[in-house]
N, C-alpha and C positions, 0 to 999 in steps of 0.2 A: 555570277556575283560581281564580275568586273564590268558589267554593262551598266553604265551610268543611267540614273533616273528610270531604270527598269524598262527600257525600251523593248518592245516585243510583248509586253503584257498590257492588254486593254480589256475594257469591259465588254462582256457579251450578255446583254439583257440583265444587267445588274450584277453579273458575276465576273470576277477577274480570271482570265484564262491565259496560260503561258503559251506563246508561240515561238518557234525556233526558226532562225534563218539556216537553211541547210544546203549542202552541195549534193547534187545528184550524181551518183556513180555512173561513169560513161558506159559501163558494162550493162547497166539496167536499161539504158535508153531504148534499145531496140525492143524491149518487152513491155514498154509503157504504151499499150495500144489505146487506152482510154484517155490519152492526153491529145489535145489538138496539135501540139507540138511539144518539143522538150521545153518545159517552163523556163522562162528567162525573166530577169528583172531589167526593165527598160528605163532609159533616161532620155531626156531631151539632149540633143546635140548642143554643143557649146558655141555655135556660130549663129549667123543671122537667119538661117533657114528655119522658120518656126515649125515646119513639119517634120523635120529630120529626128529620128530616133536612133539610139544604139542600145545594144542589148548585152547582158552578161548571161550567156546560156548556162543551164544547169544550176541556177540558183533559185531556191524556192522557199515557201513558208509552210511550216508543218505545226499543227496543234499538238500540245503535250499528249492529249488523249489518243493520238495516232501513233505514238512512239512505241516501237518494240525494242526492249533492251537487247543490246548485242555487244559483245566484246571480241576484239580481234588482237592477235599477237603480231600482226603485220605492222611494220613501221610506216607504211603507206597503205592503209586499209581501203581508202577511196580513191578511185581513178578520176581525177578532176584536175584541170591545169592550175586551179587556184590552191589546191590542197597544200602542196609543199611551199607555196608562196605565203600562205597564211599561217600554217601550223608547223611546229617544230617538235620532233620526238624527243620525249624526256621520260625515260624509264622509271624515274623516281616519283612520277605523278600518276594519279588514277583519276581518269584515263590518262594514258601516257603521252599527252600532247599539251603544249603551251602555245599561246598566241604569239606569233612573231610581231615585230614592230610594224611590218607592212600592214598586218590586219588591223592593228590598233589605229594606225594613221588613216587607213581607208575607211574604217567605221567612223572615226571622228569627223572626217571630211564629208562623208556621203550619208550620214545617218538621217538627215531630214527627208532623203528620198528612199531610204530603206526601211524606216520604221513603220509599224502599222499605225494608221490613224485611228481606226476603229474596226471592229468585226461585227457584222450583222448576220443573224441566222433566223430562219423561219422554216417551219415544217407544214406542208400542206398534203394531206392524203399520203402520208408516209414518204413523201419526197422532200428531202431537206436541202435548202438552199443557203449557202454561206457566201457572203460577199465581203471582200476586203478592199477598200479603196486606198489608193496612194496618190498623194499630190506629187506632181513632177516638176512644176515650175511654170513660169510665165515668159511669153515671148511677145515682142512687138511686131504687129503685121498690119500694113496698110493704115498707119496712124492709129491703131487701136491695140489694146492688150489682149492677148489670148492665153488663157490658163488651161493647163493640161493636167489630166489625172489618168492613171491606170487603175483598173478594177479587175480583181481576180474573182472568178466565180466557180464554186464547187457545188456540183449536184450529186446527191447521194440518195439511192433508193434503199430505204429502211425496211422494205417489205420483200417477200419472195417472188412477187408477180413481176413479169417482164413489162417494162414500159419503154417507149421510145419518144424522145423530144422531137417535136415537129415544128413548132413556131415560137418566135419570141415577140413580145410586144412591150416596148419601152416607152416611158415618159420621162422627158428631161426637162427640168425647170431651171432657168437661169435667173440669177438675181437681177439681171438687166430687164427682166419682165417677159422673156420669151418661153414658150412652152412648145417643145418639139415631141412629136410622135414618131417612133421608129417601129416598123413591122417587117418581118421577114421569115424565111424558112430557116429553121435550125439555128446554130450558132457557129461562128467562124467556119462556115462551109460544111459543117457536119450536122447530122441528125443522130446523136449517140443513143445506143440502146443501153438501158440500165437493167441489169439482171442480177441474180444472186451471185453469179460467178464474177461479174464485172459491175459492181454496184455503183461506182463513182466516175464521174467526169469532171475535169477541171480545165479552165481556160482563162486567158487574160485578154482584155481589149482596152481601148483607150477612148477618151471623150475630151472634148475641148469646149470651153465656154468663153464668151467675150465679157465675163464677169468674174469676180474673185470668189464667188461661191454659188451653189445651187443644190439641187436634189434630183435623184433618179429613183424610179420605181417601176414596177411592171409585172408581167406574168410570162411564164413558159407554158406552152400547151403541149401536153403529153398525150400519146395514143396508147390504148391497151390492145392486146392481141385480138380482141373481139371487135376492134374498130372504133370503139367509143373513145371519146376525148374528155380530158379534164384540164383545168387551169391551176397551175402552181404559182403562188405568189412569190415575187422577188421582194425581199424586205426593203423598205425605203431606206435610202442612205444619203447622207449629205456629202457634198463635194466642197471641202473647205481648203483654202489656200493657206499656206504657212503665214502667220502674222508677221514673223520676222523674215522677210524675204531675203534669201541668200543666193549667191552665185551658184548656178547648177555645176555638177561635176565637170571637171576639165578633161575627162576621158581616162582610158585605162593605159597609162604610161608608167612603166615600172623602171 
């Protein structure tokens, strides 16, 4: 309720879905085998090196439909370096935590790079692909502007059959008029297996354009146990820069 303008709620095929920004408990990280890495929110660095990124590890986005209700009596129920910086225990509240001024100030300053721009979702042959793009900012490089986006991809097997991701095929269109094709094995160096026991895989990647907007779309090729293949559509999504260009975050200095 204290989140201004409803940041975190965006349309998914005409429906409004609530997403939460969450902290990953450090004790869970060793057990997250189906993540390419511990998910992190990345920012452009605040100096002239246009390719430099810095990350806040253990910060992720979760759909309301994936939330399991849980209550703890611990004053610090989650082990994460930001938990006590952001939240204060208050036994009169339910849940018994209130936002510290640090959290309010950090969200106010950084929400252009933290809020979801849109969520795109499509299902092909019981494989659901969710894409969440984030605009990261603009840098000047070699007398031109370079615009950066991060995109988070979640793959979910809604069936009981085991499948394995083998290839990716991307098309990246820039408003400058260029169309790039990217093909390769797997994603982020992995060829994840999606089974009934481990049905989901999630990863983040980055893309840069020499234009303020563009589009991405493509397919993932999956393999069945019998050796047959099928293609899963990646829903087309737009890469839009913030119209009110702001200065990128200045870093994590407390």
